[in-house]
N, C-alpha and C positions, 0 to 999 in steps of 0.2 A: 911363305914360299919354301919354308924349310924347318925343322926341329926333330926333336926328339918325344917318344912317347915310349913314355917307362912303364909296364904292366905290373903289377905284383896281386897277389892273391891276401885276402885278408887272414885265411885260413891258410896252414901249411897245406900244401897239398893240391887245393882246390884247383881247377883251371878254370879260368875267364870263361864267359860265353862266346863258340865261335863267330857270330856274328854280333856285331852292337854298334850301334849309331854311336861315332865320335863327336862331330860336329854334323849341324842341319840348320839350313837357311830357305828363307823364302823363295828366293831366287839363285839360276841356276851358279855353282862355284868355278871361280875361271883359276884354275892352276894347269901345272902340268899332266899330262893322260894319264902317265904314270906313276904319278905323288914322289917322284922321285925328290930327292933333296927330305924325305922325312924316313926316320931310321925307327922300327921297332925295335924295344930291348925287354928284355925278361921272360919270355916265350917263345919258342921254337918253332921257325915258320911261318911266323905272323907278318900279317898288313894291313895295309890301309888301301881300299877301295873304295873308289865313287858309287852312287846310286845311279840306274840309267838315266834318270833325270839331272844330273848331276846337284842335287840339291841337298845329300848328303855324304857325309865321309863316313865309312864303317871302319870299326878295326873287324878283321876275318882271320881266322886260323883255320885249315884243315884238317880236322880231326873227328871223323864222323858224320851223324845224323845230329840234326838241330829240330827236335819239337816243341810245339807250342800249343800248350790247351790251353783253352779260355771257355 
């Protein structure tokens, strides 16, 4: 229901991904809509957000464009 997510880079000055799955479940996650009770430390303006179907919680930081090439 609450906790602390501490973000740190292995390389000084390297920013973590803008959106990264933190928790994944096969069923919908039952929790507060705004994930209140959770704090993200270590990077400015970071937050936690649910996926649309609430099966994942993402680490999110608004810092430009994220491109994924496969």
